Structures are given as C-alpha cells and as structure tokens.
C-alpha positions in Angstrom: -46.4 -29.2 -15.5 -45.5 -27.3 -12.4 -48.9 -28.0 -10.8 -48.6 -31.7 -11.2 -45.1 -31.8 -9.5 -46.5 -29.7 -6.6 -49.4 -32.2 -6.2 -47.0 -35.1 -6.3 -44.7 -33.6 -3.6 -47.8 -32.8 -1.5 -49.2 -36.4 -1.9 -45.8 -37.8 -0.9 -45.5 -35.6 2.1 -49.1 -36.4 3.3 -48.4 -40.1 2.8 -45.3 -39.9 5.0 -47.1 -37.8 7.6 -50.1 -40.2 8.1 -47.7 -43.1 8.5 -45.6 -41.3 11.1 -48.8 -40.2 12.9 -50.1 -43.7 12.9 -46.9 -45.1 14.3 -46.5 -42.4 17.0 -50.2 -42.5 17.9 -50.4 -46.3 18.2 -47.2 -46.6 20.2 -48.3 -43.8 22.5 -51.7 -45.2 23.0 -50.2 -48.7 23.5 -47.9 -47.3 26.3 -50.8 -45.6 28.0 -53.0 -48.7 27.8 -50.2 -51.0 29.1 -49.5 -48.6 32.0 -53.2 -48.5 32.9 -53.5 -52.3 32.9 -55.4 -52.8 29.6 -52.8 -55.2 28.2 -54.7 -56.9 25.3 -55.7 -53.5 23.8 -52.2 -52.1 24.4 -50.5 -55.1 22.7 -52.9 -54.8 19.8 -52.1 -51.1 19.3 -48.3 -51.9 19.7 -48.8 -54.5 16.9 -50.3 -51.9 14.6 -47.4 -49.6 15.3 -44.8 -52.3 14.6 -46.6 -53.4 11.4 -46.6 -49.8 10.2 -42.9 -49.4 11.1 -42.1 -52.7 9.4 -43.9 -51.6 6.2 -42.2 -48.2 6.2 -38.7 -49.2 7.4 -38.0 -52.9 7.1 -34.3 -52.5 7.6 -34.8 -50.8 11.0 -37.1 -53.6 12.1 -34.6 -56.2 11.0 -31.9 -54.3 13.0 -34.1 -54.2 16.0 -35.0 -57.9 15.7 -31.3 -58.9 15.5 -30.6 -57.0 18.7 -33.7 -58.0 20.5 -32.0 -60.6 22.8 -29.6 -57.9 24.0 -32.6 -55.6 24.8 -34.4 -58.4 26.6 -31.3 -59.1 28.7 -30.9 -55.5 29.6 -34.6 -55.2 30.4 -34.5 -58.3 32.5 -31.5 -57.0 34.5 -33.3 -53.7 35.0 -36.5 -55.4 36.3 -34.5 -57.6 38.6 -32.6 -54.6 40.0 -35.8 -52.7 40.6 -37.3 -55.7 42.3 -34.3 -56.1 44.6 -34.4 -52.4 45.4 -38.1 -52.6 46.3 -37.5 -55.7 48.4 -34.8 -53.8 50.4 -37.1 -50.9 50.9 -39.8 -53.2 52.2 -37.3 -54.9 54.6 -36.1 -51.5 55.9 -39.7 -50.4 56.3 -40.6 -53.5 58.4 -37.5 -53.0 60.5 -38.4 -49.3 61.1 -42.0 -50.2 62.1 -40.8 -53.0 64.4 -38.3 -50.6 66.1 -41.1 -48.0 66.4 -43.4 -50.5 67.9 -40.8 -51.4 70.5 -40.0 -47.8 71.4 -43.7 -46.8 71.6 -44.4 -49.5 74.3 -41.6 -48.0 76.5 -43.3 -44.6 76.7 -46.8 -45.9 77.2 -46.1 -47.5 80.6 
C-alpha cells in the first residue's frame, strides 16, 4: 500500500516537472530565437509554451487574455519612448559630427 502511494506521488511530481520544463524551455528558446531574428521558429516555440500553459493553468491564461490590451498599450508606449530616445541620440550625434567638421576645418588651414 505504501509503495503504490509513493509511486503515485512520484508520477504526479514527474508529470508536473516535465510540463514546467517544457514551458520554461520553450519560452526561453522562443526569446532567444526572436532576439536572433528567427521569428517563425520563435513564434512556434512560444506557441508551444502558451499551449502548455493553457493546458496546465487555464485560469491564468484567461486572466492574461483579459489584460492583454493593457499590456499591448504599455508595450506600445515603451517602444515609442525608446524610438524617440534613439531619434534624439541620432540628432545629437549628427549635430556633434557637424560641429566637429566645422572646427576641424579651422585648424587645417
């Protein structure tokens, strides 16, 4: 009797571990592939992670789905802010190079 309960607990623990490993592995691999420019493979692995998450925790997926517009808005604002920052750096860089060009001509003559 005791052996069967230990086996049941072990099977349950192993079942949970492989699902967690699959989710973490697929999300990690998806992030790496997306960052390296392999978008189709990255999205496929992210889909595997989301499907595993949905099967394991449907209530968490529903909660995420309901708050997705808020996440998209925040992400959009962040991307726009980073774009504006990069644009300002590019403008400052071009001004710096223009000023450097002007000042280097004065010393050459």
